[in-house]
N, C-alpha and C positions, 0 to 999 in steps of 0.2 A: 093619871100619873103625870108628874112633872119631871123635868130634868133633875131637880134636886132629889127625887126619890130613887134615882138610879144609883145603886151601891157600887157598880163597877167603875164609875167615873168620879173624879173629884172636880169641883168647880174652882178654877183658879181666879177667874174674873168674870164679871158681867157688866155690860155697859149699854146705855141708851145711845144709839148712834143717830143723833138728830140730823146730821148732814145728809144721810142716805135713808132717813126714816125707817130704821130697823133696830132690832135688839141683838146685841152680840154676846156670845158666851165663849169663854176660853176654858177648855177642860183638859184633864189628863186621864188617860185610861190607867187604872190602878195597877193591873197585873203587868201589862206590856210596856207601860210608860209612853204609849203613843200620844202625841199632842193632837188635840181636836179643837177645831174652831167652828162655831155655828153662827150663822147670820139668819135670824128669823125675819122674813119679810113677807107679810101676809098678802101684799098686793102684787107679788111677782110670782107667777106660776111657772116661769122659766127656771126650773130648779137646776142647781149646779152641785156636782160632787167632784172632789179632786183629792188624790193622794200624791204627795211629793216627798222627796228625800233630799237631804243635803248630800251632794256628791262631788266633793272637791277632787279634781283629777291630779294624780301623782306624776303624770307624764302627758305627752301629746299624742298618744295612740288612739284617743277618741273613745276610750272604753265607756264613759257615761253615755255617749251618743249611740254607740253600737248596742249597748244594753237596752236603751230606750226603744230601739227598733225590735230587738230580739224577744223581750218579754211579752210582746203582743203577738208572738207567733206560736200560741198554744200554751195551755197550762193544765194543771191536775184535773180540774173539773170541766175544763173546756179544751179537750185535746186536739181539736181541729188545727190544721197547720197555720191558719190565719184568722183567728176570731175577730181581729180588728176589722178586716175587710168584710167579714160576715155581718158585723154590726153596721158598717157603712151601708152595705147592701140592704139590710133589713130592719133598721130601727128608725124611730122618729126623732133621732137626736137633733138637737139644735147646735151642738158642738161636740166633736169627738176627735181628740188628737192627743199627742204627747209632745213635750218640748224639753230640749236640753239647753240649759243655761250655763254660764261659766262656773256656777257653784251649786246648782240644784237641778233636779229633773222632776218634772211634774206631769201628772196624768189626769187631765180634766175631762169631764163629760157633762152634758146638759140635755135636758128634755122637758117638755111641758106635759108629757104623758106619764102618769104615776107608775104604771106597770113597766113601761119602757125604761124609765129612770132607774127602777130597781134592777132591771136586767143589766143595764150599763154598769151600775155600781158593782154588781156581782162579778161580771167578766173582768173588770179592771182590778178589783181587789185580788182576784185569783191570779191574774196575770203577773202582778208585781211580786206577790208573796210565794207563789208556787209555779213558776214558769217551767216550760218543758226544755229549757236550755241544758239541763243536766242529762237528759235522756237523748237529745238529738244535737250532736255537734254540727250537723248540717245547717242548723239555724244560724249559727255563728258564721259559717262559711258564706251563706247566702247574704246575710244582712251586713256583716262586717267586712271580711276580706277572705279570699282564698286564691290559691294558684289555679289558673285555668290552663289545662293542657289536654286537648281532645285526642291527640295521638302522639306517639313518641317523636314523630317527625315535625310536629307543629312548633311554632314559637311559644315559649312560656310567657304568660301574662298574669296580671292581677285582675281580679274582679270582685264585686261586692257592692251592695246598694249604698252603704255609707261611704265606702271608698270613692265611688264615682260621684256621689253628692258633694263630697268635700273637694274633689278635683275641680268641680264646677265653682264651688265657693271660693277656692284659692285662686281661681282665674280672674276674679273680680278685684280690681285695685282697691275699691272701697272696703271689700271684705278683708283684704290683706292689711290695709291701714288700721281698721278697727282692732284686729287681732294683735298687731304689733304694739299699738298704743297700750292695750291692756297688759300684754306680756312685759312690756318695758317698765311700766309704772309700779308693778308689784312683783319684783324678782324673787322675793323671799316667801311668796305665798303660792297657793294653788292657781292663782290667776296668771302666773307665769307660764302655765301650760294651756294647751288648746283642748277644751273639753269636747269640741266637735270632732277633733281628729285632724292632724296634719297628714296629708296623703303620703308624705315621705316616712312618717312614723307609724301609720296605721298597720302596715305589714309586720311591725315588730311585736304586735300584741299576740300573745299566745292564748289558746283556749282556756288553759288553767288560770291565767291571770284574769281573764274575763269572768270566769266563775267566781274567783276569789272576791272580785269587786262586788258582785251581787251578794255573796255571803256576808260581806262586811257591812254594806250600806243599806241593803233592802230588807230592813228589819223594822218592825213597828216602833222600837225605841228611837229610831232615827227618822221617823215619819212625821209628816204634817198633813193631817186629814181635815178636809174642809167641806161643809155643807151649807148651802144658801138657798133661800126661797121659801115658798109656802108648802110645807110638808109636815108630817108627824115626826118631829125630831127625835122624840123618845123612842119611837119604833125603829128608826134608822140606827140610833145608837145601840139599842139592844141587839139588832141584827148584826152590826159590826162586831160587837163583843162575842156573840154566840158563834157566828160563822168563821171569824178570823182572829180577832185580837186575843181572845182567851187562850188560844193555842200557843202563845208566845210569852216567855218570861222576860222581864226587863233585863237589859244588859247595857254595858257601857260601849258606846261607839264613838271613837274619836273622829268626829267629822267637822271639828271647829274650822271656821273660816278665819285664818290668822290675820291679824292687823299688820299691815306693812308700815314699819317705822319710816317716818319721813326722810327723804334724801337730805343730804347736806348741801347739795347743789344739783341743778337740773341736768338731766341726762340728754344725750343726743344719739339718735339712731337713724341710719340710712339703709334702706333695703330696696332691691329691684322688684319690678313687676314686668310681666311680659306684654309687649304690644305686637301687633301684626307687622309683617315686613314692609307693608306700604303705608304705615302710620309714621308720623313725624315724632321724634323725641323732643323736639322743641315745644314749649308750652304744654307739656304733658306730665309734669311732676305735681305730686301732692305735698304741700307743706302743712304741717299741723303743730299747733302749740297747745299743750295739754297740762292741766293742773288737777291734782287730787283735792277734793273739797270735803274735808271733815269725814263724817260717817252718815249713813242713811238713817241712823237712829236720832239724828237731830231734826225734829219735824219742821222747825222754822227755816233752817238752812236748806233742807230738802225742797221746800216750796220756793224759798227766796231765790234760789239759783235758777229755777224754772222761769221766774219773772225776769231775772237778770239776763238769762239767755235770750229772751224776747227783746228786752230793751237795748241790749248791747250788740246783738249779733243776728238774731233770726229774722226780726222784722225788716221789711224793705226800708232802706234809709237808716238803719241802725248804725251807730257811729263806727264800730269795727268793720262792718260790712262795707260801708261807704268809703272809709279811709283806704282799705286794701284795694277796693275796686278802682278808686281814683288814682292810686299809686301804680296801677297796672300789675299788682301782685296777684295773679290768678284771675280767671274770668268767671268763676263760680265760687262764691264765698259761702261756706256752710258752717253752722254751729251745731253742737250737740251737748246735752247735759245728760249723761248716762247715770241714772240713780237707781238702777236695778241691781246694783252690787253693793258690797259692804262699804266701800269707800268710793263715792261717786266721782265721776270725771267730767270736767268742763273742757270742751275742745273748741278751738278755732281752726278751721280747715280752709286752705286756699287750693282749689282745683285748677288745673291748666296753668300752673306756674312753672318756674324754672329753679333748679337747685341753687343757682348762683344768687337767688333773691332771699336766701334763708336769713341772712343777718338783718336785712332791711325789714323783712317780715316780722321778726321778733321785736326789733326796735320800734317799729310802727305800732304794734299791738300794745307794747308796754308804755309807749309815749301817749297814745290815745287814752289808755286807762289811767295813767298818772294825771292827765288833764282833767278827766272826769272826777277823780278823787278830789282834786284841788278845787274844781269849779262847780261840782254837783252834776248829778244825772238829770237829764230832761224829765221834769215832773210828769209831763203828759205821757211820756213813753212808759214810765213806771205804772201810772194809773191805767193806761191802756193794757199793759201786760197783766196787771192784776185782774181787770175786768174780763179780759180774754180767757184767763184760766178759771176764774170763778164762774163765768157763764157756762163753760164746758163742764165744770164740776157739778153745777146744779142741774143742767140739762141732762147729763148722764146719757148722752146718745153715743153709743160705741159702734154704730153701724150694724153690721151683721153679727157682732160678737155679743153674747149675753152679758148683761150688767154684772151678774154674779161672778162670772168668769173674770172680768176685768178688776172688780173689787178684790177678788181672791188673789190675783197676781200682784196687785198693789200692796196688799197686806203682807205678802211674802217679803216685800222690800224692807220690812222691819222685823217681822216674826222670825225669819230665818236667823237673824243675828241676836235677837233678844226674845226668848220664848214667852216672855210676859208682856210684850209690847206689839200685839198685832194690829191694833186699831188706829195708831197715831196718824196714818196718812189718809185713811178713808174718812176720818172724823176731822175735817179740815176747816170748818167754818170759823172757829176761833183763831186758827192760824192765819186765815185770810184777813180777819179783822185786825189782828196784831200787825201784820205787814202793811195794811192800809194806813194804820196809825203811825207807821215809821217813815212814810214818804215825806221827804223834806227835812228829816231829822238828822241825816248823815249816816243812818243805819246801813243803807245799801252801799254807800261809798266806802264805809268801813269794811264791809264784806269783801269788796273788790281789793282793797289794800291788803287785808289779812290773808285772804285765801288765794289771791292771784299774784299781786305784785310782790308781797313779802314772803311768799310761800315757795321754798326751793323744791318742794316735792312735785316735780313736773318733768316733762320731757318734750323736746322738739323731735318729732318723728317725720322723716321724709321717705316717701315712696316714689322711686324714680323709674322711668321706662327703660326697658332693654329689649331691643329688637331680637326676634328669634329665640328668646329665652325658652318659650314653651317647646319649640322643636328640639332645642338642645337638651332640655331636661327629659323629654320623651325618648330621645336617642340614647341618653345616658342610662335611663331606666331600662330600655330594651337591651342595651349591652350588658348591664348588670345582671338582668334576668337570664340572658343567654349564657353568660359566664357561669352563673350559679348552676344552670342546667348542665352545662358542659362538665362541671365537676361532680355530677351525680353518677352513680353506677346505673347500669341498665335496669336493675331491680328497683332502684329509687325512682327513676324516671317512670317506670311502669306503675309504681305506687301513686305518683301524681296523676297519671292517666286514670287510674282506678278511682281516685278521690273525685276527680272531675265528673266521671260517669256516675259515681254514687250520689253526688249532689244533684245531677240532672235527673237521676232516677227518683230521688226523694221529691224533687219539685214536680215531676210528671205524674207521680202516683196519685190516683184519684182519692179525694177525701172519703173516709168511711162515713156512710150515711148516719150511723149511730153517733159518731163524733159531732157531726153537724147538728144533729137533732138535740144535742145538749144545750146549744145556744138558743135561748128562748126567742120566739118570733110572735109578733102580734098577729091578729086576724084582720082580714080585709074589712070585716064588720066594725073593727075598732076605729076606722077612718070615716069621718063625715063626708057625705057627698056634696055638702054645701060649699060654695066658694066663699072666699073672703069678700065682703061687700065692696063694690066699686062706688066711691063717693065722689061723684062729679055733678055739680049743679052749674048750668050755664047762666051767667049773668051778663048784663051790659052795664058797666059803671063808667061814668064820664065818657060814654061813647066807645069804650074799649071792651072787647070780649074778655070776660073773666071766668075762669073755671074755678069754682069755689069747692074746696074739700072740707066739709064741716066735721072736724075731728077734735077731740079734747087734747089740747096741747100744753096744759099748765101755763097758760098766759103768754105763750110765745107765738108770734105770727111768722110763717114761712112764706116768703114772697119770691116768685120766679117770673121774671119778665122775659118773654120770648120774642125774638125778631127773626122773621123768615129770611134765610139766605139763599133760597132756591133760585132767585133771580140773578144771582152773581155769576158772571162768566167763568168758565172752567179755569182759565189761566189766572184768575184772581183769587181762586179758592185758597191757595196757600197763604195769601195775605190775610184772609179771614182768620186763619190759624195764628198768624203773627199778631193781628189786632187783639185776638183773645188773650194772647200771652202778655201783651203790653199794658192793656187797660187795667188800672188799679195799682200799677207800680211805676207810673210815670207822672211827672208834675202835672197839675191842673192849673187853671186860671187863679184859683184861690188857695191852693195848698201845694207845698213841696210833697213829693211822693211819700216820704217818711211821715210827714205831718198828716197826710191823708189817711194812711194806714192806721195811725194812732187815733185819729178822730173817730174813725169807723169803729175801732175796737174798744174805745172808751164807752160807747153808747149802745153797741149792738153785739150780736154773736158772730159778726163777720159778713163780708160781702165778697163774692167770687164770680168769675165768669167761666163759661164752658161752651163748647160746640156740641150739639146733640143731633142725633139722627133718628128719625121715626119712619119705619117702613109701613106702607099702606097695605095691610093684609087683605083688603078687598080688591086690590089691583096688582096681584103678584106677577102676572105674566108680563105686564108693562114695566116691572121693577120700579114702581112709583114709590117715592119717599119724600119726606120733608126734612130739610136741614135747618137748624135754628142756631142763632147766637143767643145765649141766655146769660142773664145776670141775676144772681140769686143772693138773697139776704135774709137774715133772721134776727128778731129782736123781741123784747117784751112789747106788748101792744102799745104802751105809752111811749116807746122809743121808735115806733114805725115811721114817724115823720123824718127821722134822721136817715133811716134806710132809703126812703124814696128820694130825699134831697141828695144824698151821697151817690145814689145810682145816676141821677141826672148829671151830677158833677163829673163822674167817671166817663159817662157816655159822650157828653158833648163839650166838656171843658178841658179835656186832656190835651196836653201840648204835644201833639204827634209830630211836630216839627223839631223836637229836641233830638237831633241825630246822635249826639253823644250818649244820651241815655238809651236810645234805640240800639246802639251798638253793644252796650253793656248787657241789655236784656237778651239780644240775639245770642251772645256768647254763652250766657247762663242757660238759655233754653236748649241750645245745641248740646251743652254739657249734660244737662238732665236727661235729654232724649237718649244720648249714648249710654248713660248709666242705666236707663230703663231697658234698652235693648239688651244689655248684658245681663241684667237680673231677671227680666221677664221675656226672654227670647222666644218662648213658646207662643205667647200672645202676639208678639211682633211678627213672627214667621207666619202664623195662621192668618193674620190680617193681610199681610202682603200677598200671600197666595190667593186669598179670596178676592183681592183687588184686581186680579187678572181678568175676572169675568163679572164682578158685581159693582155697579156704579156707586152704590152706597158705601161699600167697603173701599172702593177707590177714593171716594171723597174723604173718608176717615184717614186713609193712608196719606193723602195730600195735605191734610191739616193736622195730623198728629202721629204719623208713622214714618217709614223710611223715606218716602218721597218728600215729606215735609222737612226731614232732617237734611236732605240733599239741597232743597231750596235754600234753607237757612245757611248751610255751609257755603253755597255759591254766593249769596248776598254778603256774607261775612268776608269772604275772600276778595270780593270786588266792592267793598263797602264805599270807598271814596268816590268811585264812579256812580254808584247806584243809590247813595243815601238820600239825595233830594227826591229822586223818583219814588223811593220807598215811602218817604214821609208823605208825599202827595197822594200816593195810592192808598195809604192807610186813612188819610183824611177824607178822601173821596168815598172810600168804602163806608166809613162811619156815617157820612152824610146820606149815603144811599140807604143804609140799613136802619139807622136809629130815628125812625119817623113814626108818628102816632098811627098812621094808616097801615103800618107794617108790624104792629105790636099786639100781643095778647098776654094775659097774665094768668098764672096758676097761683092760687092762694090757699094755704092750709092754716086753719084756725078754728076755734069754737065760734058759735054764733056771735058771742060778745066781740070777737075780733073783727067783725065787719064794720063796727061803729067807726065812722070817720074815714074809712078806707077810700071812699069815692073822692073825697077832697085831696087825699094823698096822690091818687092816680091822676087827678086833674093837674096837680102841681107838676108831676113828672112829665105829663104830656106837653105842658107849656115849655119845659126846658129842652125838649127834643128838637131835632132839625125838622124842617117842614117842607122837605123836597118830596119826591115820589120814589118809591122803591122799585127795583126792577120787576118786570112781570114774567110770568111763565116759569116752567121747570128748567133747571140747569141741565144741559146736555153734557154728559161725562163719557169720555172715551176710555175703554178698557183694552188692555193688550196682554196676552198670555206670554210669560217670559221664562218661568221655571228657573229661579235664581239660587245661587249659592253665595252666601255672604260670609267672607272669611274674617275670623277674629283670632285673638290670641288665647282663646279659651281652649280647654282640654276636652270639652264635651260638646254635644250637639243639641239643637232644638229642631226636630224634623216634622214639618207640617205637610199634610196632604189634604186638599180641599176640592169641593165641587158643588154645583147646584143640582140637586136631585129632581126638583120640579121641572127644570129646563129639559130633563131627559125622561119625562113621562111619569115619574113617581109622584106621590102626593104626601102631604103632611098628615100625621095622625098623632094623637096623644101618646100612643105606644112608643113613639120615638123618644119620649122622655125616659121611658123604661130602658130603651136600647142604650142610652147614654150610661146608665148605671151598670148595665150588663157588660158593655164593652170596657168601660173605664175601670171596673173592679173585678172583671173575670178575664175575658180574652186578652185585652191589652195589658192588664195588670200582670197576668201570668207570663205573657210572652215578652213584653217590653221591660217590665220592672223586675219580676222575680227571676226570669231566665236571662234577660238581657242586661240587668244591672242598672237600668236607668232609674233616676230618682222618682220620676213621675210620667204619667201618660194619661190622655183624656180624649174625649170625643164630644161633639155637639151637633145638634140638628135643630134648625129653627123653622118658624112658620113660613118664611119666604123661600125656603128650600136650600139654604146654605148649610152645608155639612163639612166637618173637618175631623181629622185625626192628628194629634200632635204629641210629641214626646218632650220631656224636660230633663235637662242634665243627663243626656243619653250618651254612653260611650260609643254607640254604633251609629251608622247612617244607612248603608245599603240593607243591612239586616232588618232594620226597623221598617223600611219601605216594603220589604218582603212580608213582614208581619201584617202590615196594613192590607196587602193584597190577599191575605188569607181570611179576612173578615167575612167575605161573601160565603165561602164554603162553611165556615164556622156557623153562620146564621142558617144556611140551608139545612144543616144537620143539627140545629139547636134542639135539645130536648132536656127538660128538667122536670123534677117532681112538682106536684101542686104546691107543696110547702116552699120549695125554692122560688117558684113563680110568685107566690105571695110575698116572699121576702124581698124580691126585686121591686115589687109594687110598693111595699111599705117604704123602702129606701128612696124611691122616686117621690113619694108623697112628702117625705121628710124634707127634700129639697124645695118642694113647692110651698110647703106650709110653715116656713120659718117665721117666728114672731117678728113683728115690725114695730119700730118706733113711730110716733105720730108723724114725723117728717117723712119717713119711708112709706107710710100708708098713703099720704098725699101724693108722693112722687109716683108710686105704683099706679094710682088712679089716673094721674095725668098721662103717664106713659101709655096706658091702655087707650085713653081717649085719643091721643095723638096717632097711635098705631091703628086706630079704628077696630080694636078688639072689643067685642061685646061680652056681656055677662053670659049670653047664650053660647058663645064660642068657648068660654072658659068652662062652662058646665059640661059641654060636649067633650072637651079634652079630658076633664076630670073623670067622666064616665068611661071614656076609652081607656084610661089608665087603670081604673079600679076593676074593669071587666076584662082586662087583657088576658089572653091565653098564650101558651107557647106557640100555637099555630100563628097567632098575630105577629109574634116576634120572628118566626121563620119567614113570614111574608115580607119582612123588612129587609131581607137580603137584597131585594131589588133596589132599595134606597142606597144601601152601601155600595152596590154595583154601580149605580148612577153617579155617586160621588167620585168613585175611583175612575170611572170612564172619562171624567173631565180632564184627568191627567195633569192636574195643577199641583205643583209642590214647591216649597221654599225651605231652605235649610240655612240656619245660622249656626256656625260652628268652627272647629279648628281648621286652620289652613291645610294641615296634612290630610285630614279626612276628606275635605271637600276636593282637594286636588286629586286624591286617590279615586274619587268617583266623578271626575270632571265631565265624563261623557253623559252623565245624567242631566246636566244643566245646559241651558241655552247661554246663560251668562254667569260668570264668576267674578266677584269683586269684593272690595271692602264696602263699608257703609258710605 
């Protein structure tokens, strides 16, 4: 049977998609009018299914986002309270999530296992079309918002997972800026509202409004169903029709995304964001210049502005970035081109600026662009931008994300707005060829004139700091809630207490076994005991140790040159972090830094630097590790000479004496670190707490964490006195590190890719310094501090860490299962479901490091108490054999993720450097597959050992940290 034989669907369009080597079909389900998109790709077993809905928000109560959370909390055929978590625990998924966008909500899943893929499809279709939200209002209270009142005498508060998540999101100035730009540019459309939910508006959403939103938009007539990969498409289409779509008749759903008529003149908007009381308001404003660029249905424009973003703004040395930096308007210049909405937005953003610079900011941008229109864009910058994007398009390496998922999301960029145009952005080869032909013709200059300079549809949006804003807003909210409570009768207060208790009772009630058993689970026998092969061949080429990973890479060579930094003195380690940040974006003997970046991207897939750490698992007691400075590049085999010559240029010809540029880079790095601390506070807090006792974690903190940030802040503050010393130290460090006798290479390619590689390595050797690198292991001193870092955020990131091997426990593969059990059972139930945090997780590694950490958490002390309860939970751990199998399947899902060729080479090299053997991996895999509940109970000693260390670090609101000040040895800002 073929797709054409299916009578329940009509084929709207079919197309050969040569750019992604696949066949595309656009269908319509005849009865329900569901839109269906198929991408047949016989060489990709990582199958993807997604169902999405157009969900334009009518207000900022966050109903699309709350609904996205709630539909995954049980459904008609899968009535368990949290089927999503059950799937995470017990499926072989390669992707499992749901996402709310400004105009759509999508529910994608992926798996390489056929049976598992079918299970995921079934649970997700049931969730969106038949959720339990109509039977259990508690789901809305838990995931959306509710009043929390434990007793009549307590203070009234709001709680809810989405409510707390968005409090965290609205604490970030970047998040605030993005939202205000979108809202300001489209005042007459649904984009004027916050689909994720404004914390001030979320409590205005009623349960009935929430249900109405589902009734209106979650119907097959308003759906976008997507299937990708190597599967029996006819069988899947028949199943969808039989099990779900045939039960629905077509209906009209007005979910159109309205077109915003262009403004007659640019808008201006200024709004505040909160900073901590010890932060300065000076140099802390965000200035942004934003223009609406046509629609995402114009495929040439859609891609052309990605190229212009690179050439004008995002690349180091790009004219707008350079002009604003030189003028001192901001210390970190960022650009973005948001084309995931109907009318894309091009933005220029200056971070760490001042409100008084607004006029100069606008005039400078328009002046630079006017000069470019008049005199032409740098041809090399355009060609580099085109090659940069085309290389990524052809390579199709999306890291941990399945290709099919990323293609599906990209297709929504057009399909959502024109249901007959899903393929225009994934079939991009012709568009690339067209744009290449337009370089030098005036085409790109005309786009700048038409869509930026002569386009009044834009806005200047300013986000400026305000000290104490968070504390004031929290005090106002508390007063408002107490005033509301004071106006209630005793019966009404008692009703709130009863509702709080009812929610806690619902959350605490054990799942019914029969409900859990409806969610299909694979068997342990479905999992192979074989490990993914380790591909490491030790070679000596041009006298340099080379670890060769022979993997089919479609003609791309992946080169990683490693220089050992273990001989660097402890006090110089932060400078290794600075050196890594500087190289590649500072002038060299032969290139300005902008020219250097363009030259690299014209011929290669890019070159970058990093600092890496490898822990020696054969010498854990001594805490032995190797730290390396790495420079990585990738290119087609024919272009590898460029990779090696440019690596030499970067490593030994960089002008590290250019103190003006050093100052600019330090300001940018400091800004980006702070941004990361605010968005990924959980990883920052966990690393900092581990650094109290782990030399390798301390090194990471000194070169990329809070300690590194403080070093940079100090140098920036005293730059005039320290700049010469800084330049000398960086040069001295480069000469110490970048020597042939301190070098090894990791190379991933097919056998063909070895041809000529020895000559390239010889050339690189000749360009390096010929001093001697430092000998021996670096001695790193650790100090336990237990710190609280105060921010202007309204939520916390609470980390508790410790080394369990130091305290007599040992590593076993069962600890990988423990991560799943804690992260999706004990911590999930207590920190997220009952505590209202957005996330919580744990980890335990081979060298004995363990941690518990929460994410966007409204609590602090309560969460620490939850961590303390882990030991008793594990001592009393008991589950059925089916549940134990489920945890094991979920663990294997994490270990057996599909990998790109580059990732396979990187994994093999990491194992080599960490001295992890195939035998160790097989032993670990066996320990996982054979684990019993008794093995998990025995791990209570590991949890106990982690907690005994007494190491914790919290990043969070000033109020919460001051409230719990006695927990900390030191309390400060970053």
